[in-house]
N, C-alpha and C positions, 0 to 999 in steps of 0.2 A: 569749863563745864558744858557750854554751848557748842564746843567744837565737838566732845564726847555724843552728846545728844544728836547732832547733826550725823555724825557718822553712824550712829547707830540707826538712826531713821532711814539713811539711805541704803544702809546694809538691807534691812526689813524690807525695804521696796523693791532692791534689787532681787533678792532671793525671791518674793514674791512674782516678780515679772518673769523670773527664770522658770518657777515651778508652773506659771499659768502657760508659758510658750511649751513646755514639754509636755504638760497634761493635755494641751489642746492639739498642737500639732503632731503628736505621735500616736495618737490615740485613733489615728484613721491612716490606711492603706491604700496607694492606688491601685484601682482595677484593671487588669489586661483587657479584660471581656467589655469593658466601659470606656475605653479611650482614656486610661487613668484617672477617671472619675473617683474620687476619694470615698471609701467605704469604712464606717467603723470597724474596728479590729474587734470588739467586743460584740458584734452582730453574729447572730447565727443564721447561716444559710439554711432554709427549709424548702424552698422549692426553687429550682433552675429550669428554665426553658432555653430557647435560642437566643432570644433578645430580651430576656426577661429574668431577674434574681429576686425572690422574695426572702426578706432578712426578719427573724425574731430580734427586736432591738427595743429594748426596755425605754428609751428615750425619745423614742417615735411618738407623735401625739397628731391626731387628727385636728383638734382644736387649737393646738399651739405650734402645730410644723415641727420643725427640726431644732435643736437647740442652738442658741446663737454662736455657740464656738463652732459648730458643724458649718454654718453658714459661713462663717470666716475662713474656713480651710477652704472650702469649696470655691470661695472668691480668691484667695492667695493661691491657688492651683491654676487659675486662668480662667474659671468657668464664669458665664455671665448668666444672671436669670433673666429670662426673656419674657416670662409670662407665668400668670399663676391662675389655677382655677380648681377651687374648692382644695381638695387634699394634693394635688397636683401641681409640681413646680417644674416648670421648662428651664432647663440650662444649654448653652451652647459654647462650643470652644471651637475655634475653626468650622469645618463642615460638620463638625459632630454635634447631636442633640440628644440629651438624657432626659426623661421624664421621671422625676422622683417623686413618689407618692408616700405621703406620711401619714399613717394611719394610727390608731392606738397600739402600741407596741409592736408595729410592723412597717417595716420599710420596703418599699418595690422601686426597682430601677428597671427602666426600660430604655432600649436604645432603639431610637427611630432612625 
């Protein structure tokens, strides 16, 4: 009986971990324009300039920033947070620098 409970709990935890991995890491795609910086797949590009992209994204928030899963993906792709000023968070990877601005329902990426 104990063995069956252990196997069931282990299976549930394993399935949960797999679901978390896929829903977190496959929800973002690397951007060629921004040196591979991950961008949410469900974010809608609304404005594009030479070094700026503005996205409509319901999970962006000025008060709370970006979701923790997005932070985890950014970090796992080798980007380091170097500074935060208000809604802006600055990331670096090698010689590349990205300013991510999270406002209510709007995500802006700026390549410095």
